[in-house]
N, C-alpha and C positions, 0 to 999 in steps of 0.2 A: 333495463339497460345496464351494461357494465363497461368499465374502462380498464384497459390493460396497458401496462408499461412494458414495451418490448425493446430489447437491446439487439442491434444488428451490427455485425462486424464489418461487412463489406458493402460498398455501394450497389453491387449487383444484387445482393440479397434484399437490400432496401427497396430497389426498383421492383423486384418480384413481389414483395409484400404489398407495395402500394398498388400494383396491378390487381392483386387479389381482393383488395378492400371493397370495391364496388360490387363484385360478384356475391359478396356475403352481406350486403346492405350495411357496410361499415364505412366510416369516414375518418380521416385524419383530423384530430382536434388541435393538437399542438406538436411541434417538432423541436426537439432540443438536441444539440450536438455538444459533446464534451470534448475538451482537448485531451489528447492522449496522456498528458502529464498527470491527469487526475485519476487514472486507473491504477489500482493497487498492483496489478501485474507489471505495469511499466515502472512503477516506483521500485518494486522489488528487483526487477531486472537491472535497474540503474545501480542499486546497492551492490548486487552481485558483481556487476562489471567493474565496480570501483574497488573490488577486493573483499567485499563483505563487511559485516559489522565488527567482527573480531579485531581486525587490524586497528580500528580507530580507538580501541580501549587499551591497547598495549599489553604488557605482560602482567597477568593477574597476581603472580607471586611478588613481583616488584611493588605493585600497588599495596598489597597486604603488608609488606615490610615497611613501607612508608607510613601507612596508617598506624601500625603498631608503634612506630617511633614516636608518634604524637601522644601515646598513652602516658598518663602520669604514674608515678610509682606510688603504690598503696602504702599506707602507714604500716610500719613494722616489717616491710619487705625491702630487700635490697635489689638493686638493678642488675 
């Protein structure tokens, strides 16, 4: 005996698959449904729709100037 995990995107495909189970001496043991928010595709689509990841970080050169401003002056060197 073997167990398979199958992901089905539409209710029509799920109904068709369930119809075929008895014909092949198979049965449904457990049915799980995920909310669409948990799919990586949907998470990535949300990020893209909000303008992407880049906008949330701001200007990289401005960040670098700010970080370098925090650096201390080494002994024997002038600012």
